Backbone as ProteinMPNN parsed JSONL, in Angstrom:
{"seq_chain_A": "MPSSVYIKGLFDSIAEKYDLLNNLLSFGLHWKWKKKFSQIIKADGNKLVLDAATGTGDIAHLLKNQGIQVQGIDLSHEMIKVAKKRFPDITFSVEDSLNLSFEDKSFDASSMAFGIRNTESISKTLKELARVSKSHVYILEFGTPQNTFFKTIYFFIMKKFIPSLGKIFGMKKSYEYLIDSSIEFPSDKNFIKIADELNVFSKSSYKPVFGGICYIYTLKI", "coords_chain_A": {"N_chain_A": [[6.826, 5.342, 24.931], [9.282, 5.362, 22.256], [11.994, 7.769, 21.954], [12.334, 10.459, 19.563], [14.956, 10.886, 18.816], [16.17, 8.439, 19.396], [14.775, 6.764, 17.604], [15.454, 7.883, 15.121], [18.222, 7.356, 15.079], [18.146, 4.549, 15.183], [16.848, 3.795, 12.747], [18.492, 5.038, 10.899], [20.685, 3.406, 11.185], [19.855, 0.915, 10.214], [19.033, 1.249, 7.638], [19.976, 0.286, 5.108], [19.364, -2.372, 5.309], [16.706, -2.529, 5.753], [14.589, -3.279, 4.008], [14.96, -6.02, 3.804], [14.383, -6.759, 6.431], [11.641, -6.121, 6.574], [10.656, -8.033, 4.812], [11.148, -10.335, 6.307], [9.609, -9.943, 8.669], [7.06, -9.983, 7.627], [6.79, -12.363, 6.354], [7.459, -12.179, 3.706], [5.256, -11.033, 2.518], [4.689, -8.35, 2.542], [4.66, -6.616, 0.347], [2.312, -7.253, -0.977], [0.424, -6.418, 0.925], [1.012, -3.696, 1.064], [0.343, -2.934, -1.516], [-2.434, -3.324, -1.485], [-3.094, -1.428, 0.424], [-2.32, 0.971, -0.882], [-4.149, 0.912, -2.949], [-6.578, 1.338, -1.655], [-6.242, 3.979, -0.845], [-6.136, 5.196, -3.346], [-8.694, 4.569, -4.303], [-10.351, 6.254, -2.87], [-10.186, 8.606, -4.177], [-8.034, 10.392, -3.925], [-5.643, 12.82, -4.908], [-3.283, 14.112, -4.278], [-0.852, 13.191, -2.073], [0.672, 12.871, 1.111], [3.236, 10.879, 2.11], [4.136, 9.712, 5.006], [6.839, 8.665, 7.203], [8.132, 7.277, 5.193], [10.198, 5.553, 4.7], [12.064, 3.402, 2.702], [10.68, 4.099, 0.483], [8.593, 2.545, -0.658], [5.669, 2.711, -0.495], [5.215, 5.29, -1.493], [6.121, 4.932, -4.094], [4.263, 3.017, -5.088], [1.912, 4.527, -4.947], [2.489, 6.621, -6.736], [2.642, 5.184, -9.104], [-0.002, 4.758, -9.533], [-0.921, 7.079, -10.477], [-1.027, 9.12, -8.643], [0.011, 12.129, -7.172], [2.738, 12.414, -5.093], [4.479, 13.01, -2.021], [7.22, 11.938, -0.253], [8.23, 11.501, 3.099], [10.557, 11.271, 5.85], [11.955, 10.685, 9.091], [14.5, 9.752, 9.21], [17.598, 10.394, 7.812], [19.195, 8.594, 6.425], [17.4, 6.669, 5.499], [15.958, 8.232, 3.695], [17.95, 8.75, 1.848], [18.298, 6.198, 0.7], [15.73, 5.849, -0.384], [15.677, 7.904, -2.328], [17.603, 6.973, -4.081], [16.413, 4.645, -4.993], [13.988, 5.496, -6.137], [14.194, 7.926, -8.044], [12.465, 9.672, -9.309], [10.594, 10.634, -7.585], [9.632, 12.969, -5.067], [11.402, 13.298, -2.133], [11.953, 13.998, 1.321], [13.481, 15.037, 4.441], [11.664, 14.956, 7.362], [10.006, 15.556, 10.479], [7.414, 13.757, 11.765], [6.047, 14.567, 13.981], [6.124, 17.256, 13.977], [5.417, 18.772, 11.466], [6.43, 20.637, 8.573], [4.676, 21.579, 6.716], [1.875, 23.547, 5.538], [-1.508, 23.917, 6.837], [-3.894, 21.601, 5.588], [-2.5, 20.944, 3.203], [-2.342, 18.7, 1.638], [-4.341, 16.199, -0.058], [-4.64, 13.845, 1.349], [-2.981, 11.842, 3.865], [-0.529, 9.303, 4.473], [0.788, 6.517, 6.327], [2.91, 3.915, 6.648], [3.794, 1.164, 8.525], [5.05, 2.738, 10.48], [3.869, 4.262, 12.494], [3.945, 3.041, 14.98], [6.462, 3.535, 15.812], [6.714, 6.153, 16.493], [7.234, 8.979, 18.659], [4.932, 9.847, 19.848], [1.807, 8.618, 19.352], [-0.649, 9.952, 19.261], [0.04, 12.711, 18.818], [1.274, 12.479, 16.347], [-0.839, 11.566, 14.709], [-2.52, 13.79, 14.893], [-0.967, 15.763, 13.613], [-0.747, 14.676, 11.021], [-3.42, 14.729, 10.323], [-3.833, 17.462, 10.392], [-2.467, 18.464, 8.134], [-3.883, 17.374, 6.097], [-6.73, 17.033, 3.887], [-8.832, 15.173, 3.609], [-8.444, 12.356, 4.501], [-6.598, 10.231, 6.792], [-4.412, 7.599, 6.456], [-3.405, 4.518, 7.768], [-1.102, 1.893, 7.919], [-0.172, -0.852, 9.715], [1.737, -3.145, 11.751], [0.291, -5.589, 13.977], [-1.68, -7.366, 16.403], [-2.405, -10.699, 15.788], [-5.701, -12.074, 15.318], [-6.56, -14.673, 15.838], [-5.935, -16.896, 18.441], [-4.182, -19.143, 18.466], [-2.728, -18.776, 16.071], [-1.595, -16.303, 16.672], [0.102, -16.983, 18.81], [1.943, -18.74, 17.568], [3.004, -17.084, 15.557], [4.22, -14.913, 16.995], [6.026, -16.375, 18.48], [7.801, -17.341, 16.538], [8.75, -14.885, 15.58], [10.026, -13.801, 17.872], [12.035, -15.65, 18.353], [13.407, -16.114, 15.936], [13.948, -13.707, 14.362], [15.596, -11.907, 16.044], [17.894, -13.482, 16.109], [18.849, -13.352, 13.506], [19.356, -10.651, 13.488], [21.492, -10.584, 15.207], [23.446, -11.778, 13.676], [23.836, -9.782, 11.798], [24.887, -7.934, 13.46], [23.094, -6.364, 14.822], [21.331, -6.99, 16.891], [19.909, -5.869, 19.125], [18.502, -3.775, 17.903], [16.801, -5.169, 16.157], [15.368, -6.654, 18.001], [13.961, -4.607, 19.271], [12.218, -3.784, 17.192], [10.605, -6.03, 16.886], [9.453, -6.223, 19.463], [8.069, -3.796, 19.56], [6.091, -4.227, 17.708], [4.609, -6.248, 18.921], [3.671, -4.954, 21.212], [2.155, -2.87, 20.275], [-0.862, -0.956, 20.239], [-3.23, -2.343, 18.648], [-5.966, -2.798, 16.233], [-9.186, -2.301, 17.554], [-8.225, -0.907, 19.723], [-6.388, 0.924, 18.739], [-8.123, 2.457, 17.201], [-9.617, 3.605, 19.246], [-7.76, 5.383, 20.364], [-7.47, 7.146, 18.204], [-10.098, 8.128, 17.935], [-10.429, 9.535, 20.306], [-9.096, 11.88, 19.871], [-10.704, 13.666, 18.611], [-10.631, 14.693, 16.006], [-11.282, 13.282, 13.819], [-13.961, 12.273, 11.757], [-14.936, 9.798, 11.196], [-13.841, 6.492, 11.754], [-12.16, 3.478, 10.898], [-11.147, -0.012, 10.596], [-9.271, -2.659, 8.99], [-8.398, -5.986, 9.299], [-5.444, -7.607, 8.141], [-4.24, -10.496, 6.612], [-5.013, -12.228, 8.749], [-4.61, -10.534, 10.856], [-1.956, -9.947, 11.287], [-1.151, -7.552, 10.383], [-2.801, -4.312, 10.153], [-5.092, -2.224, 8.385], [-5.906, 1.075, 8.703], [-8.431, 3.443, 8.296], [-8.958, 6.746, 8.53], [-11.215, 9.162, 8.58], [-11.436, 12.615, 8.002]], "CA_chain_A": [[7.154, 5.383, 23.501], [10.681, 5.724, 22.036], [12.23, 9.167, 21.605], [12.634, 10.695, 18.154], [16.406, 10.742, 18.651], [16.448, 7.002, 19.356], [14.215, 6.211, 16.368], [16.285, 8.348, 14.008], [19.465, 6.59, 15.115], [17.842, 3.159, 14.865], [16.565, 3.599, 11.331], [19.71, 5.378, 10.16], [21.622, 2.274, 11.262], [19.371, -0.279, 9.51], [18.426, 1.671, 6.375], [20.355, -0.577, 3.985], [18.823, -3.72, 5.518], [15.311, -2.383, 6.159], [13.704, -4.051, 3.138], [15.116, -7.416, 4.217], [13.652, -6.932, 7.687], [10.212, -6.149, 6.254], [10.369, -9.346, 4.236], [11.154, -11.321, 7.387], [8.479, -9.694, 9.566], [5.784, -10.231, 6.944], [6.903, -13.616, 5.591], [7.547, -11.823, 2.302], [3.952, -10.62, 2.009], [4.444, -6.921, 2.767], [4.34, -5.938, -0.909], [0.882, -7.469, -1.233], [-0.302, -5.572, 1.861], [1.232, -2.31, 0.654], [-0.443, -2.707, -2.726], [-3.829, -3.189, -1.052], [-3.129, -0.144, 1.131], [-2.277, 2.039, -1.883], [-5.388, 0.859, -3.731], [-7.606, 1.974, -0.829], [-5.985, 5.413, -0.937], [-6.525, 5.582, -4.697], [-10.145, 4.423, -4.457], [-11.024, 7.392, -2.243], [-10.078, 9.755, -5.069], [-6.973, 11.318, -3.545], [-4.746, 13.209, -5.998], [-2.016, 14.577, -3.711], [-0.727, 12.467, -0.805], [1.907, 12.902, 1.883], [3.562, 9.562, 2.659], [5.009, 9.9, 6.16], [7.625, 7.471, 7.525], [8.171, 6.624, 3.883], [11.225, 4.513, 4.685], [12.807, 3.331, 1.443], [9.856, 4.633, -0.588], [7.679, 1.584, -1.301], [4.3, 3.219, -0.631], [5.275, 6.433, -2.408], [6.258, 4.356, -5.442], [2.983, 2.418, -5.468], [0.948, 5.613, -5.159], [2.841, 7.322, -7.971], [2.298, 4.304, -10.218], [-1.446, 4.833, -9.732], [-1.235, 8.417, -10.955], [-1.162, 10.048, -7.52], [1.18, 12.952, -6.859], [3.081, 12.034, -3.727], [5.738, 13.433, -1.42], [7.612, 11.03, 0.815], [9.051, 12.094, 4.16], [10.998, 10.36, 6.905], [12.841, 11.288, 10.088], [15.838, 9.208, 9.001], [18.327, 10.849, 6.631], [19.705, 7.441, 5.678], [16.26, 6.092, 4.793], [15.659, 9.111, 2.564], [19.007, 8.515, 0.849], [17.97, 4.952, 0.007], [14.513, 6.101, -1.168], [16.032, 8.721, -3.488], [18.337, 6.111, -5.015], [15.478, 3.676, -5.578], [12.928, 6.152, -6.915], [14.641, 9.312, -8.261], [11.394, 10.486, -9.889], [9.677, 11.016, -6.505], [10.183, 13.948, -4.122], [11.584, 12.807, -0.765], [12.635, 14.96, 2.19], [13.548, 14.697, 5.868], [10.669, 15.672, 8.166], [9.557, 14.918, 11.716], [5.945, 13.676, 11.713], [5.501, 15.238, 15.159], [6.187, 18.703, 13.757], [5.542, 18.911, 10.017], [6.647, 22.006, 8.112], [3.655, 21.925, 5.734], [0.73, 24.321, 6.005], [-2.757, 23.178, 7.014], [-4.613, 21.119, 4.392], [-1.622, 21.003, 2.041], [-2.494, 17.468, 0.872], [-5.667, 15.587, 0.009], [-4.592, 12.828, 2.402], [-1.644, 11.419, 4.276], [-0.416, 7.876, 4.758], [1.952, 6.081, 7.095], [2.964, 2.448, 6.671], [4.775, 0.561, 9.427], [5.824, 3.786, 11.122], [3.185, 4.911, 13.609], [4.336, 2.42, 16.257], [7.802, 3.999, 16.145], [6.72, 7.58, 16.79], [7.314, 9.342, 20.072], [3.556, 9.993, 20.31], [0.806, 8.257, 18.351], [-1.664, 11.006, 19.211], [0.59, 13.905, 18.177], [1.507, 12.152, 14.941], [-2.136, 11.56, 14.031], [-2.998, 15.175, 14.814], [-0.193, 16.458, 12.589], [-1.139, 14.15, 9.723], [-4.767, 15.245, 10.071], [-3.727, 18.912, 10.169], [-1.996, 18.783, 6.782], [-4.699, 16.613, 5.149], [-8.095, 17.5, 3.684], [-9.878, 14.152, 3.649], [-8.195, 11.129, 5.257], [-5.293, 9.734, 7.215], [-4.397, 6.142, 6.292], [-2.326, 3.886, 8.528], [-0.855, 0.452, 7.785], [0.751, -1.152, 10.819], [1.714, -4.466, 12.37], [-0.564, -5.662, 15.154], [-1.834, -8.667, 17.049], [-3.34, -11.6, 15.091], [-6.948, -12.285, 16.043], [-6.633, -16.071, 16.258], [-4.987, -17.115, 19.536], [-3.148, -20.101, 18.056], [-1.907, -18.115, 15.07], [-0.844, -15.269, 17.39], [1.16, -17.635, 19.58], [2.944, -19.25, 16.64], [3.642, -15.963, 14.873], [5.113, -14.186, 17.886], [7.115, -17.29, 18.863], [8.759, -17.309, 15.436], [9.37, -13.564, 15.541], [10.889, -13.6, 19.033], [13.164, -16.578, 18.3], [14.104, -16.129, 14.658], [14.426, -12.408, 13.884], [16.768, -11.431, 16.784], [19.067, -14.281, 15.733], [19.354, -12.743, 12.278], [19.903, -9.365, 13.876], [22.8, -10.855, 15.807], [24.357, -12.032, 12.548], [24.137, -8.482, 11.197], [25.407, -7.042, 14.483], [22.02, -5.429, 15.176], [20.381, -7.783, 17.657], [19.037, -5.007, 19.93], [17.612, -3.046, 17.005], [15.79, -6.099, 15.661], [14.51, -6.978, 19.142], [13.045, -3.485, 19.465], [11.193, -3.785, 16.151], [9.673, -7.112, 17.22], [8.714, -5.86, 20.68], [7.152, -2.69, 19.268], [4.946, -4.819, 17.002], [3.823, -6.994, 19.904], [3.085, -4.045, 22.194], [1.363, -1.808, 19.649], [-2.309, -1.066, 20.496], [-3.847, -2.498, 17.328], [-7.414, -2.936, 15.986], [-10.09, -1.346, 18.217], [-7.452, -0.096, 20.667], [-5.86, 2.044, 17.972], [-9.279, 3.29, 16.857], [-9.963, 4.354, 20.456], [-6.809, 6.492, 20.456], [-7.806, 8.085, 17.137], [-11.393, 8.757, 18.219], [-10.298, 10.442, 21.446], [-8.475, 13.121, 19.434], [-11.787, 14.539, 18.139], [-10.293, 15.328, 14.728], [-11.766, 12.407, 12.764], [-15.416, 12.106, 11.769], [-15.225, 8.367, 11.091], [-12.623, 5.681, 11.769], [-12.414, 2.048, 10.706], [-9.932, -0.798, 10.365], [-9.399, -3.957, 8.354], [-7.255, -6.862, 9.552], [-4.819, -8.179, 6.952], [-3.568, -11.773, 6.874], [-5.342, -12.711, 10.08], [-4.292, -9.555, 11.894], [-0.525, -9.642, 11.408], [-1.171, -6.091, 10.294], [-4.128, -3.71, 10.01], [-5.222, -0.981, 7.629], [-6.825, 2.001, 9.379], [-8.895, 4.566, 7.497], [-9.443, 7.781, 9.44], [-11.819, 10.252, 7.785], [-11.399, 13.896, 8.713]], "C_chain_A": [[8.618, 5.811, 23.326], [10.825, 7.195, 21.673], [12.555, 9.275, 20.117], [14.122, 10.508, 17.869], [16.775, 9.265, 18.53], [15.987, 6.398, 18.033], [15.05, 6.624, 15.16], [17.57, 7.538, 13.943], [19.26, 5.134, 14.711], [17.679, 2.963, 13.365], [17.703, 4.074, 10.434], [20.629, 4.156, 10.089], [21.17, 1.055, 10.458], [18.818, 0.032, 8.122], [18.721, 0.72, 5.218], [19.757, -1.977, 4.099], [17.329, -3.709, 5.841], [14.363, -3.225, 5.312], [13.779, -5.545, 3.454], [14.321, -7.684, 5.483], [12.149, -6.982, 7.449], [9.798, -7.483, 5.646], [10.264, -10.411, 5.319], [9.929, -11.176, 8.285], [7.141, -10.08, 8.943], [5.748, -11.547, 6.192], [6.906, -13.332, 4.084], [6.272, -11.291, 1.697], [3.72, -9.115, 2.068], [4.123, -6.174, 1.48], [2.861, -6.071, -1.247], [0.045, -6.566, -0.342], [-0.187, -4.1, 1.464], [0.429, -1.973, -0.605], [-1.913, -2.498, -2.385], [-4.04, -1.828, -0.384], [-3.188, 1.011, 0.127], [-3.549, 2.072, -2.713], [-6.553, 1.496, -2.97], [-7.474, 3.489, -0.907], [-6.429, 5.945, -2.296], [-8.045, 5.582, -4.853], [-10.919, 5.583, -3.86], [-10.843, 8.693, -3.033], [-9.008, 10.771, -4.724], [-6.0, 11.565, -4.7], [-3.349, 13.602, -5.513], [-1.884, 14.014, -2.293], [0.655, 12.676, -0.192], [2.13, 11.515, 2.462], [4.595, 9.736, 3.759], [5.661, 8.578, 6.551], [7.774, 6.621, 6.267], [9.221, 5.531, 3.793], [12.013, 4.541, 3.386], [11.908, 3.606, 0.236], [8.839, 3.713, -1.234], [6.285, 2.147, -1.544], [4.256, 4.394, -1.601], [5.343, 5.947, -3.857], [4.94, 3.769, -5.926], [1.931, 3.486, -5.756], [1.226, 6.337, -6.471], [2.466, 6.491, -9.197], [0.797, 4.283, -10.507], [-1.885, 6.242, -10.146], [-1.419, 9.447, -9.869], [0.131, 10.839, -7.351], [1.509, 12.741, -5.383], [4.399, 12.659, -3.297], [6.033, 12.51, -0.253], [8.504, 11.724, 1.827], [9.435, 11.041, 5.188], [11.929, 11.11, 7.843], [14.297, 10.909, 9.834], [16.47, 9.706, 7.699], [18.765, 9.665, 5.766], [18.589, 6.737, 4.913], [15.942, 6.917, 3.547], [16.705, 8.942, 1.455], [18.704, 7.266, 0.022], [16.762, 5.155, -0.904], [14.829, 6.895, -2.436], [16.778, 7.912, -4.538], [17.375, 5.169, -5.736], [14.484, 4.333, -6.53], [13.27, 7.635, -7.132], [13.573, 10.231, -8.839], [10.372, 10.953, -8.856], [10.376, 12.005, -5.573], [10.217, 13.369, -2.717], [12.319, 13.875, 0.047], [12.591, 14.48, 3.636], [12.571, 15.588, 6.626], [10.371, 14.861, 9.427], [8.029, 14.925, 11.727], [5.275, 14.295, 12.937], [5.407, 16.751, 14.962], [6.432, 18.971, 12.281], [5.659, 20.375, 9.603], [5.558, 22.479, 7.137], [2.503, 22.711, 6.356], [-0.51, 23.432, 6.119], [-3.371, 22.822, 5.659], [-3.779, 21.227, 3.108], [-1.81, 19.813, 1.111], [-3.943, 16.982, 0.935], [-5.726, 14.607, 1.172], [-3.148, 12.563, 2.777], [-1.674, 9.933, 4.617], [0.823, 7.614, 5.601], [1.908, 4.561, 7.198], [4.121, 1.965, 7.543], [5.666, 1.612, 10.094], [5.189, 4.359, 12.367], [3.597, 4.319, 14.957], [5.71, 2.907, 16.72], [7.864, 5.492, 16.458], [6.761, 7.82, 18.295], [5.928, 9.485, 20.682], [2.597, 9.657, 19.178], [-0.186, 9.393, 18.164], [-1.16, 12.242, 18.478], [0.821, 13.671, 16.69], [0.202, 12.178, 14.165], [-2.691, 12.971, 13.882], [-2.278, 15.951, 13.714], [-0.573, 15.989, 11.185], [-2.529, 14.653, 9.34], [-4.722, 16.74, 9.735], [-3.372, 19.241, 8.719], [-2.828, 18.091, 5.696], [-6.12, 17.15, 5.065], [-9.142, 16.421, 3.944], [-9.619, 12.98, 4.586], [-6.755, 11.046, 5.765], [-5.376, 8.209, 7.132], [-3.171, 5.567, 6.999], [-2.283, 2.391, 8.216], [0.177, 0.087, 8.831], [0.606, -2.595, 11.288], [0.837, -4.437, 13.618], [-0.608, -7.07, 15.712], [-2.831, -9.526, 16.277], [-4.549, -11.919, 15.949], [-7.102, -13.701, 16.572], [-5.543, -16.358, 17.289], [-3.854, -18.054, 19.148], [-2.181, -19.464, 17.069], [-1.026, -17.055, 15.726], [0.348, -15.872, 18.131], [2.297, -18.101, 18.682], [3.73, -18.098, 16.003], [4.642, -15.252, 15.78], [6.257, -15.07, 18.386], [8.205, -17.262, 17.8], [9.506, -15.981, 15.414], [10.395, -13.386, 16.667], [12.147, -14.469, 18.968], [14.031, -16.383, 17.058], [14.725, -14.789, 14.287], [15.623, -11.878, 14.686], [18.041, -12.206, 16.453], [19.702, -13.738, 14.457], [19.988, -11.386, 12.582], [21.295, -9.516, 14.481], [23.848, -11.091, 14.727], [24.791, -10.716, 11.92], [24.744, -7.501, 12.201], [24.39, -6.035, 14.965], [20.941, -6.125, 16.003], [19.403, -6.9, 18.439], [18.044, -4.243, 19.067], [16.485, -3.941, 16.521], [14.834, -6.5, 16.782], [13.51, -5.859, 19.395], [11.902, -3.535, 18.449], [10.168, -4.892, 16.369], [8.804, -6.711, 18.409], [7.708, -4.747, 20.413], [5.926, -3.184, 18.514], [4.016, -5.535, 17.972], [3.042, -6.058, 20.824], [2.156, -3.001, 21.589], [-0.134, -2.017, 19.88], [-3.099, -1.136, 19.186], [-5.37, -2.627, 17.397], [-8.242, -1.885, 16.73], [-9.349, -0.455, 19.217], [-6.833, 1.115, 19.978], [-6.985, 3.014, 17.599], [-9.688, 4.156, 18.047], [-9.051, 5.569, 20.616], [-7.167, 7.575, 19.437], [-9.095, 8.847, 17.455], [-11.3, 9.785, 19.343], [-9.667, 11.786, 21.072], [-9.494, 14.15, 18.959], [-11.413, 15.322, 16.875], [-10.787, 14.498, 13.545], [-13.271, 12.199, 12.89], [-15.827, 10.637, 11.709], [-13.909, 7.602, 11.048], [-12.977, 4.207, 11.646], [-11.098, 1.319, 10.486], [-10.267, -2.125, 9.7], [-8.18, -4.8, 8.711], [-6.743, -7.454, 8.239], [-4.038, -9.416, 7.359], [-3.76, -12.211, 8.33], [-5.018, -11.758, 11.207], [-2.812, -9.38, 12.16], [-0.335, -8.14, 11.234], [-2.6, -5.62, 10.053], [-4.03, -2.465, 9.146], [-6.285, -0.131, 8.311], [-7.158, 3.159, 8.432], [-9.565, 5.567, 8.42], [-9.922, 8.965, 8.612], [-11.881, 11.525, 8.602], [-12.764, 14.588, 8.618]], "O_chain_A": [[9.143, 6.548, 24.161], [9.893, 7.802, 21.146], [12.995, 8.309, 19.494], [14.498, 10.026, 16.8], [17.58, 8.882, 17.682], [16.71, 5.618, 17.413], [15.322, 5.808, 14.279], [17.965, 7.084, 12.869], [20.078, 4.554, 13.997], [18.295, 2.074, 12.777], [17.865, 3.567, 9.323], [21.267, 3.904, 9.066], [22.003, 0.241, 10.059], [18.2, -0.829, 7.496], [17.828, 0.386, 4.44], [19.654, -2.691, 3.102], [16.752, -4.747, 6.165], [13.429, -3.823, 5.846], [12.773, -6.25, 3.378], [13.659, -8.716, 5.599], [11.454, -7.798, 8.054], [8.718, -7.997, 5.935], [9.398, -11.284, 5.259], [9.284, -12.168, 8.624], [6.205, -10.457, 9.648], [4.789, -11.827, 5.472], [6.421, -14.138, 3.29], [6.198, -11.11, 0.482], [2.65, -8.648, 1.68], [3.384, -5.19, 1.514], [2.236, -5.131, -1.738], [-0.947, -6.0, -0.802], [-1.164, -3.354, 1.521], [-0.095, -0.867, -0.742], [-2.562, -1.605, -2.93], [-5.054, -1.167, -0.61], [-4.006, 1.919, 0.268], [-3.985, 3.142, -3.137], [-7.419, 2.124, -3.578], [-8.473, 4.2, -1.022], [-7.027, 7.018, -2.385], [-8.611, 6.489, -5.463], [-12.033, 5.87, -4.298], [-11.297, 9.753, -2.603], [-9.071, 11.909, -5.189], [-5.586, 10.628, -5.383], [-2.363, 13.449, -6.233], [-2.696, 14.317, -1.42], [1.67, 12.66, -0.889], [1.299, 11.024, 3.225], [5.786, 9.89, 3.485], [5.123, 7.505, 6.276], [7.566, 5.408, 6.287], [9.151, 4.673, 2.912], [12.565, 5.575, 3.009], [12.314, 3.378, -0.904], [8.269, 4.065, -2.267], [5.77, 2.076, -2.66], [3.356, 4.479, -2.437], [4.687, 6.505, -4.736], [4.544, 4.005, -7.068], [1.153, 3.359, -6.701], [0.302, 6.632, -7.23], [2.024, 7.034, -10.209], [0.368, 3.85, -11.576], [-3.077, 6.551, -10.16], [-1.917, 10.541, -10.134], [1.221, 10.269, -7.385], [0.637, 12.878, -4.525], [5.317, 12.818, -4.101], [5.195, 12.322, 0.629], [9.426, 12.452, 1.457], [8.731, 10.048, 5.373], [12.607, 12.053, 7.437], [15.213, 11.649, 10.195], [15.938, 9.467, 6.614], [18.714, 9.725, 4.538], [18.807, 6.26, 3.799], [15.688, 6.365, 2.476], [16.376, 8.988, 0.27], [18.836, 7.274, -1.202], [16.755, 4.699, -2.047], [14.301, 6.587, -3.505], [16.612, 8.133, -5.738], [17.507, 4.927, -6.936], [14.178, 3.794, -7.593], [12.696, 8.502, -6.474], [13.755, 11.449, -8.859], [9.387, 11.599, -9.213], [11.575, 11.886, -5.323], [9.181, 12.991, -2.172], [13.195, 14.568, -0.471], [11.777, 13.633, 4.004], [12.639, 16.814, 6.545], [10.475, 13.635, 9.429], [7.418, 15.993, 11.701], [4.065, 14.523, 12.931], [4.694, 17.437, 15.694], [7.534, 19.356, 11.891], [5.049, 21.249, 10.219], [5.525, 23.655, 6.775], [2.196, 22.562, 7.539], [-0.552, 22.333, 5.565], [-3.369, 23.62, 4.722], [-4.309, 21.565, 2.049], [-1.48, 19.893, -0.073], [-4.678, 17.313, 1.866], [-6.723, 14.539, 1.891], [-2.219, 13.0, 2.098], [-2.709, 9.386, 4.998], [1.779, 8.389, 5.588], [0.976, 3.996, 7.769], [5.277, 2.321, 7.317], [6.87, 1.413, 10.254], [5.894, 4.893, 13.224], [3.598, 5.023, 15.967], [6.081, 2.719, 17.878], [8.948, 6.036, 16.667], [6.369, 6.965, 19.089], [5.75, 9.275, 21.882], [2.579, 10.341, 18.154], [-0.523, 9.752, 17.035], [-1.854, 12.77, 17.609], [0.592, 14.562, 15.872], [0.139, 12.75, 13.077], [-3.271, 13.304, 12.849], [-2.904, 16.707, 12.971], [-0.707, 16.8, 10.27], [-2.785, 14.964, 8.177], [-5.485, 17.217, 8.895], [-3.912, 20.186, 8.144], [-2.516, 18.206, 4.511], [-6.656, 17.661, 6.048], [-10.226, 16.721, 4.446], [-10.486, 12.638, 5.39], [-5.843, 11.689, 5.246], [-6.3, 7.602, 7.674], [-2.055, 6.064, 6.848], [-3.309, 1.712, 8.249], [1.276, 0.641, 8.845], [-0.474, -3.184, 11.237], [0.662, -3.388, 14.239], [0.313, -7.863, 15.515], [-3.986, -9.131, 16.122], [-4.438, -12.025, 17.17], [-7.701, -13.914, 17.626], [-4.366, -16.095, 17.042], [-2.694, -17.792, 19.465], [-0.965, -19.593, 17.208], [0.148, -16.92, 15.382], [1.458, -15.341, 18.084], [3.47, -17.888, 18.99], [4.958, -18.136, 15.922], [5.783, -15.015, 15.382], [7.34, -14.567, 18.684], [9.39, -17.172, 18.119], [10.726, -15.943, 15.253], [11.495, -12.883, 16.441], [13.202, -14.076, 19.467], [15.256, -16.479, 17.132], [15.903, -14.732, 13.935], [16.594, -11.432, 14.075], [19.139, -11.652, 16.509], [20.925, -13.67, 14.337], [21.016, -11.023, 12.011], [22.165, -8.668, 14.282], [24.993, -10.656, 14.851], [25.953, -10.543, 11.554], [25.077, -6.371, 11.844], [24.756, -4.969, 15.462], [19.753, -5.859, 15.816], [18.199, -7.152, 18.422], [16.883, -4.078, 19.444], [15.331, -3.514, 16.481], [13.636, -6.669, 16.551], [12.346, -6.121, 19.699], [10.742, -3.347, 18.814], [8.988, -4.711, 16.07], [7.581, -6.841, 18.371], [6.613, -4.753, 20.976], [4.839, -2.625, 18.661], [2.793, -5.442, 17.862], [1.894, -6.334, 21.172], [1.441, -2.316, 22.321], [-0.628, -3.136, 19.734], [-3.574, -0.119, 18.681], [-5.971, -2.573, 18.47], [-8.014, -0.689, 16.547], [-9.812, 0.644, 19.521], [-6.76, 2.198, 20.558], [-6.82, 4.232, 17.672], [-10.063, 5.315, 17.87], [-9.514, 6.656, 20.963], [-7.168, 8.765, 19.755], [-9.171, 10.061, 17.266], [-12.011, 10.79, 19.331], [-9.7, 12.727, 21.865], [-9.206, 15.346, 18.905], [-11.826, 16.468, 16.699], [-10.723, 14.947, 12.401], [-13.791, 11.978, 13.984], [-16.929, 10.276, 12.122], [-12.967, 8.022, 10.376], [-13.965, 3.743, 12.216], [-10.067, 1.938, 10.223], [-11.376, -2.645, 9.823], [-7.048, -4.386, 8.458], [-7.525, -7.76, 7.339], [-3.273, -9.394, 8.322], [-2.801, -12.521, 9.037], [-5.13, -12.114, 12.38], [-2.431, -8.741, 13.141], [0.535, -7.536, 11.861], [-3.495, -6.423, 9.785], [-3.03, -1.747, 9.168], [-7.425, -0.564, 8.476], [-6.265, 3.77, 7.844], [-10.603, 5.283, 9.019], [-9.119, 9.681, 8.015], [-12.323, 11.519, 9.751], [-12.94, 15.682, 9.153]]}, "name": "protein", "num_of_chains": 1, "seq": "MPSSVYIKGLFDSIAEKYDLLNNLLSFGLHWKWKKKFSQIIKADGNKLVLDAATGTGDIAHLLKNQGIQVQGIDLSHEMIKVAKKRFPDITFSVEDSLNLSFEDKSFDASSMAFGIRNTESISKTLKELARVSKSHVYILEFGTPQNTFFKTIYFFIMKKFIPSLGKIFGMKKSYEYLIDSSIEFPSDKNFIKIADELNVFSKSSYKPVFGGICYIYTLKI"}
C-alpha cells in the first residue's frame, strides 16, 4: 500500500484537477453514484456523519443537503482548500484517517468515498472509522466489474486513455497510479473478507454499482 506521505503529495498536486479525473474514471457518472451512496447513509437514520477522504467535498455536500450534520476531513491540505472554497457552509479539516483526533463514538456514522484504496492500511483505516462511529461505516470505492467482457473493455480504456490525459497535464505517473490502484483494489467479497477479519463489525454487505465499476459497502458496527 502507498505511504501517507506519498498520498498526501499526490493529492496535493492534483487537487485542482481531481473533479475532472473523477469524471473520466466514472464516465461522468460519479455524481449519480455519490447520490445513491448519500441516500443509503440517510436511510439508516444517521444525523451526524464524519466524511473521511472528503476530497473536494462532494459527499459532505450531498449529506448536508439531506439535513445531516457532517464534518469533512482529508489528509491533503490542498483538497481541503478546494472543499472550503466550494462549500463554505460545511466544516472541513485536515486529518489522517489512520490516526483520527476524535474521541470514540463521536459520530453516528462515518463515510469514505473513493479513498480507502489510497490509504496506507485498509484495516487500520476501517478500525479508526469504526472507533469514532456509533452505527455504521460506509465505503464507496472503485473495483472490478463482474462481467468479464465489460471488465476487459473498461480497464483497456482506463489504461490507454487516462494516462494520456495525465501526460497532457504533466501528471502521467499520478494518473497511472490512480488507475492501477483501482485495478488492484480487493473489491466485492474480498473487501468484505478484510472487514470481517477485524472483528469490529456485526454485519457487512456490498452492492455493485454500474456493473461493478464501483461498490457500496455497508459495515454495521
